[in-house]
N, C-alpha and C positions, 0 to 999 in steps of 0.2 A: 504494499500500499504506499509506504513512504517513497519507493522508487517511482511509482506512477505519479505521486503529487509532485515530485521534483521534476519529472519529465514535462508535466503540463505547465509548471511555473517557469520552466526554462523556455518553453515555446511562447507563452504569454509575454514574458519579459522582452523577447526579441521584437514582437509586433508593437509593443508599447514604444520601444526605442525607434522602430521604423516610422510610427505616426508623429514622433517628435521631430523627425528630420526636416529642416526647411526646404522648400522646393524652389529652385532658381532655374532660369533658363534664358534663351535668347530667341529672337524671331528667326524661323527657318528660311523664309524667302524675302526678308527685308520689309520695309514700310509699305511698298506697293502691294504686296501679298496680304499684309495685315489689314489694309484698307478694304480689300476685296472681300475677305472672309473675317467678319467681326467676332464670330462665336467660337473660333478654334481652328487649328491647323490639322486637319485629318490626313493621315498617311494614305498614300495611294500606291498603285503598282510601281514596283522597283524602289520603293523607299525602304529604309532600314530603321531599326529601333534598338535601343539598349534599355534593359529593364532589370529591376531588382525586386525581390520579394519571395524569398523561399516560403513553402507552405508549412503548415504545422507538422506534417509527417516528415518533411525534410529537416526541420529543426529538431525534432525528437530523435531522428536518425543521427544527427550530429552529436547530440547529448549523449546518446547511448554509446557511441564509439569514441566519446572523449574528445571530439574535434573542436568543440566550443565555436567561437566566432572565427577562428582562423580557417575553418572549413566552408566559409560562405563562398557561393559560386564565383569563380573568377571571371567567367564569361556567361552572360545571358544576352542573347541577340535575336532579333526578329527580322524576318525578310517578307515584304508583301509581294507575292508572285503576281497577284492580281489586286484590284481594289478591295476584294473580299476575302481572298485566300492568303493566309499568313503561315509561314514556316518559322519555327523557333528551335533554338538550341541552347542548352545550358550545360556548363562544365564546372565541376567542383573537384579540387584536388587537395590532398592533405598528407603530410609526411614528416615524421620526427624520427631521429636516430640518436641514440646516446651510446658512447663508448667509454669504458673505464679499464685501466690497467693498474695492477697493484701487486705488492709482495706482502704476505703476512706470515707470522710465525709465532705470534704471542697471543694467549687468550686475554690478557689484560695488560695495560701499560706497566712497565718496569719488570715484567717477567722476563727471565733469561731466554734468549733466542736459541731454540733448540732445532728448529727445522723451518725452512723457508718454503712457502707455497705461493706459486705464481698464479695469478688470476687475471683473466681477461673477460669482460662482459660487454655484450652489444645488444641493445634493445631497439627494434625498428617497428614503427606502427604507421599505418597509412590507409587511405582509401581513395578511390576514384569514382566519380559519378558522372555519366554522360546522359543527358536527357533530351533527346529529340522529340518534337511535337508539331502539331498542325492545328489550325483554328480557322473557322469560317465565320465572317462577320456579316450580320444581317442588315444592320442599320447603315444608312448612308448620310445621316446627319453629322453635324460637326459639334454636337453637344454630348449626346450619350451614344454608346456603341455596345450592342448586345452581340455576343458570339458563343459558339460552342467549340470544343476541341477535345484532343486526346494527346496523351504523351506515352513515351516508352523508356523509362529510366532503366539504366543498367550500369554495372560497374563491378568493382572488386574491393574487398576488405582484406588486409594483410596485418598480421601480428606475429612477431618473432622475437624470442629472447634466447640468447646463446651465452653459455658460460663455459670458458675453457680454463683448465688449470693443470697443475703438475704437483702431485702429492707423492713425496718419497721417490721421485724419479719416474713415476707412473703418470702418463698423460691422461687426463680425464676431460670430458665434454658433455654437457648437458643442454639440450635445446628443446624449447617448447614453440610450436609454430601453428598458425591457422591461416589458411587462404580460402576465403569465401567468395563465391560468385553471387551477385545480386541482380535480379530481374523483376521488373514491375510493369504495371499497366494502369493508366489512369484516364478518366473521362471527366470533363468539367464544362460548366457554363459560366461565362463571365460578363461583367459589365464595367466599362471604363468611361470616365468622363474627361473630356479635353478641357485644359485650363486656359481660359481666356483666349488670346490670339497667340499663345506660345506653343511650341512643339513638344508639349508636355501632356501626360495624362496620369490620372490615378485610377486604379481599378480594384475590383474585387472578384475573385474566382472561387467558385464552390463546386465540389464534385466528390467522386469516389476513386479511390486508388487501392491497388493491391501490390504487395511486395513479397517476393520469395527469396530467402537466403539459402543457398546451397553450400554444402561443406562446412556446416556449423560444428566442427570438431577440432580438438587440439591434438597434435601429433607430438608425443614425447620421445626423444631419443637420447639414450644414456650410453656413453662409451667410457669404458674403464679398461685401459691397456688395449688388449686384444679382444675383449668382451663388448658386445653391443646388444642393447635391448631397445625394442620399439613397442609402444603401446599408445592408446587413444583414450581421451576423455572428453566429456561434454563441457567441463569447466577448465579454466586455465590453472587453477590451484585451489587449495583449501582442504578442509577436513572432509571425511566421508565420501571421497570421490570414488567412483566406479572405474575400474580400468578395463579397457577392451583390447583384444588382439586385432579385431576388425570392427569398423564402426561406420555407419552412414547416418548422417543427421541433417535436417533441413528445418527451416522455421519461415512460416508464412503469416502474413497480417493483411487484413482487409477492413477498410472503414472510410468514413467520410473525410474530406480534406478542404481546407480553406487557406487562401493566400490573399494578401494585400499587395498590389504591384504599383511601382512608379516607373513610368516609361519616358524616354526621350527619343524623339524621332529626328531623322536626318536623311538627306538625299546624297547620292554619290557626287 
């Protein structure tokens, strides 16, 4: 229950920050165009757009993977193939790597050094999300724009922890790793409002999305000299773990989704 509450609070806090961001922009076609269309600059065929606004499910996904705000989509772009048909693409990447090297041989400070143990540790975490999508716009006015669409998010999650050492001249290595493929499908209906005569819009999208995580298992490899052991677990660590010689595991989720978007449009 506490984990669910933290996930929801994490998502809500992001949208509160988004709503507090001031909106600024410039005229896309100069003063001549702004005098022609007083109520807004609506994108047309061959126009492009940049937008921000991860959905609730995307924010929860970032929180679950420990990505926090560093995992915000690096690229969210729209392209209007026609006046009504829009293609979009989102990209999110995140990766951290930590390395440590050390020598120890004392249980506590001041103890006589009896044996030196060399240790090397490497921790790597990351994920990639690519989200192509398409939307069809019904309205042709410059004030409100209603549309429907679908997207197909997919990507990878990776998590690896390697510990290498030498105890009494015997090389040891312990590694825990997980590589998960993620595939989803979403459908939505949206409404966006164009701001004055600026090439800007604010919108709201609501729909349903499903995500499937494949390969939800951790591979443990232990090497001690010439001996090697390999087993699998559902969790990375902790008490009362169950160890498997072979394991297949996946996780799926389905539910409603919502996002608030801020878009800026421009021409080539």
